[in-house]
C-alpha positions, 0 to 999 in steps of 0.5 A, a space after each residue: 076675108 073668106 072664114 070657111 076653110 077645110 077641117 086640115 086648115 083649120 086644125 094646122 092652127 092648133 100645136 103642141 102645148 096650147 091651150 084650147 077650150 071646147 064646147 059641149 055638154 057630153 058630147 052634146 054641142 061639141 064640134 065632134 068633126 073637129 075633135 076627131 082632126 085634133 085626134 088624127 093630128 097628134 098635138 100633144 101636151 095642150 090644156 084643155 078647157 071644157 065642161 066634162 071630158 064626154 066617154 071615152 068614144 064622145 066628145 073630148 074624151 078622145 083627147 084624153 084616150 089619145 094621151 094628148 091632155 096635159 093639163 084640164 079645167 073642167 066641172 066633172 071627169 065622172 062619166 070618162 075612166 080614162 080621165 079619172 085613171 090618168 088624174 089619179 095616176 098622175 098622167 094628167 094634172 086636173 083643175 075642178 071648178 064649180 060649174 058655174 065658176 067655170 062658166 063665170 071665168 070663161 066669161 070674166 076673159 072675153 069681158 077682159 074683166 081682172 076676175 069675180 068674187 063668188 061664195 062657192 067653194 067657201 069652206 072647201 077645197 076649192 078654197 086652197 090657193 085663192 084669195 078670200 074678202 071678206 064682204 059685209 060680212 060674206 066671204 067670197 072667193 076670188 077667181 080669176 078670169 080662164 083665158 084659151 089659145 083656140 076655142 073649139 065650138 060648134 054651132 047650129 046654124 052659122 054664115 059665112 061670116 061667122 054669126 052663129 044662131 044654136 038650138 037648143 041644149 047645144 049652146 051651152 058653153 059655147 058662146 062663152 068659149 067663144 069670146 075666151 079665145 084668142 082664135 076661133 074656130 066653128 064647126 057649122 052643123 049647117 052653113 048658110 050665106 050671110 043674110 038667112 039669119 035674121 040677126 035678131 036670133 044671132 047669139 054670138 056675132 061673127 066678129 068672133 069667129 076666125 074660121 069656119 069648117 061647114 059641117 057637112 064637109 
C-alpha cells in the first residue's frame, strides 16, 4: 500500500461531525498544511481534541475562527480569544482538561485501557460528574479514554512506510494521538525512503500511520 498521498486525498477522509485530534503545542508540532486544508474544505460540526487552540491565526485555532468546531477538548484556551468568546456565548461546547490527564486519556485509548485513576482535579470543578474512588485513604478520579476518528500529526522525518522521527518539543501530543485514532495522517517535514531512518530513532512506528503527506508539497 502506498501511504504517500496528496493533501486533498488525505483530507477527503474527514467529514462533518467527526472527532479529530490535532497535535501541537501553541502551533509547535502542529501539521499546519493539513490544518489549512481542513479550513479550506470547510467541514463542520467537528469535535476537536488538542492541547490548546493555538492563536487566531496559528494552529488549530484557525478551525475555531472558521466556526468548524462544535465541541472542544483541550487543556487551555487562553491564547485564542475567539475560543473564549465562542465558549462564553454558548457557540461551542468546551471541556477543559488538566494537561497530564488529557495526555493520559489519549494514551489510555491507544493502549486499549478502560481508564485510569488520578488525584488531579479532586476537590475542584474537574471532578463534577466523574466517579471517585478511595485507595489507601486517598481519593482519585476515574478518567476515561479519549479517542478520535482521525488524528492529524506532524513528523520531522518520515519514511514512506510511516515510521516517524520527531524533533525536540514538536513531538508533544503527536506521539499519543498517533495511537488513539482510527485513521492517522502525518504531515512529513522531510519525507525519506525506507531504510534512511535508523530503527533506534523511530518514535512512532509506521503501523500506526495510514497516510503520509509530504511537507514539501
